[in-house]
N, C-alpha and C positions, 0 to 999 in steps of 0.2 A: 121253586123257580129262582129264589134269591141265592141259593147255594150254587146254582149253575152260573148265575150272573157274577157272583163273587169269584168263582173259579176262573171265569173268562177274564174278569178284571185283573186278577192276579197273574194270569198267563200273559195278558197284554202288558202289564207292568214289567214283568220279567223280560219279555221280548224287547221292550223299549229301553230298559236298563242295559241289556246286552248290546243293543245297537248303539247306544250312547257311548258306552265304554269303547267300542270299536272305533267310533268316530273320533273320540278323544285321543286314542293312541295314534291315529293317523294325522291329526292336526294338533299342533302344540298350542295354538293361540285361542282355543276354545276355553272360555272361562266356566267356572262351576255354575254360575247363574244361567249361562247359555245352555248348558247341559240340562239343567233343571227345566228350563222353559221348553226345550226340545222334548224332554221326557213327558212333560205335561201335555204338549200338543199331540204327541204320539198316543197318549191315553185318550185324548179327546177324539182323535181320528178313529181309533179302534173300538170305541165304546159301542154298546148296543143302542141303536137309535130308538128302540121301543122303550128302553129304560135308561135314559141318560143319567149320568152321575149328578148328584145333588150339588148345587153351588156351594153349600156349606163345606162339603168335602174338599172342593178345590181351594176354598179360602183356608181351611185347616192345613192343607198341604203347603200352601204358600207361607202361612204363618210359621210352620215348622221349619221350612227352608230358611226363612228370614232369621229365625232364632239360631239355627245352626250356623249360618253365614256370619252372624254377629259374634257368636262364640269363637269361631275360627279366627276372625279378625282380632278379637281380644287376646286369644292365645298367641297369635303372631306378635302382637304388640307387647305382651308380657314377656315373651322370649327375647325380644329386642331390648327391653328395659333391663332384663336380667343380665344380658351380655354386657350392657353398658355399666351396670353396677359392678359386675365382676372385674371389668377393665379398670374402673375407678378404684376398686379395692386393691387390686394388684399395684396400681400406681402409688397409692397411699402407703402400702406396706413397703414398697421399694424406697419411698421417700423417708420413711421412718428408719429403715436400716442405714441409709446414708447419713441422716441426722445423728443417730446414735453413734455411728462409727466416727464421724467427724468430731463429735464432742469429746472423744477420748484423747485427742492430741494434747500432749503435755502432762497428762495425768499418770500417776504411779499405779500400776496394775500388777496383779498376780495372775499368771497364766498357768493352768494345770495342763500338763502335756503327758499323753500316754507314752509309756516306755515298756517295750517287750522284755520280759525276764527270760533267762536261759531255760526255764522249765516250761515255757509257752504261755505263762500267765502274763497279765498286764498290770502294771502299777502306774501311779501317776507321780510326776515330778513337778514341783512348783517352781516357777521362774518369776522373779520379781524385777521390775524395772519401769522406766519411764517410757511412755508411748512416744516415739520419735516421729512416726509417720503412719498414715493410714492409706489403704488402697482397697480396691475392689476386684475380686476375681470371681467370674461366673455369678455375679449378683450377690456374693457373700462379702461382708466387711472383713478386712484383714488389718492387723496392727503390727507394727514393727517395734519389737522390744529387744534391746541389747543386740541389734543387728539381725535378728531373726524374725520371720513373718509367722504370725499365728492368727487363726480364725477368731473372731470376736466371741464365738460360741465356746471357746476354751478359757475365757476370762473368768477367774474365780472371784476376784475382788477388785474394786476400784477405789483409789484414794485421791483426794484433790492435790 
């Protein structure tokens, strides 16, 4: 008899879940907790009156739902914290690039510039001079040496 009751309970649960999903699709303001309560009420309405579900089962379901809801809330909060940390990290990195680039004004540098050879290979030419000006293009630091702009990534050495 308990296998029949178990099968009926499972069928009732599946029916209630299906109905809850249909209701949720049609109404956007139903929260997950409302859906859970509606599902629980459906189970109560459709249970076998001669063998009602034990109270401990209802409490266990509510405890599981509470745990799941708490984990979802934590997950959302951790996602928001992660986004804020990422934004802060980007701001710090940008600030570091600006500081490093600005500190080069007036210093003697050697810039290594790629040069295409006639045979298709690439060699590097070193250009030495004083940094007269700094600028920023697309978030990259640029230095002006001997009237030409170079990326700070091409700097080979820096002298005071």
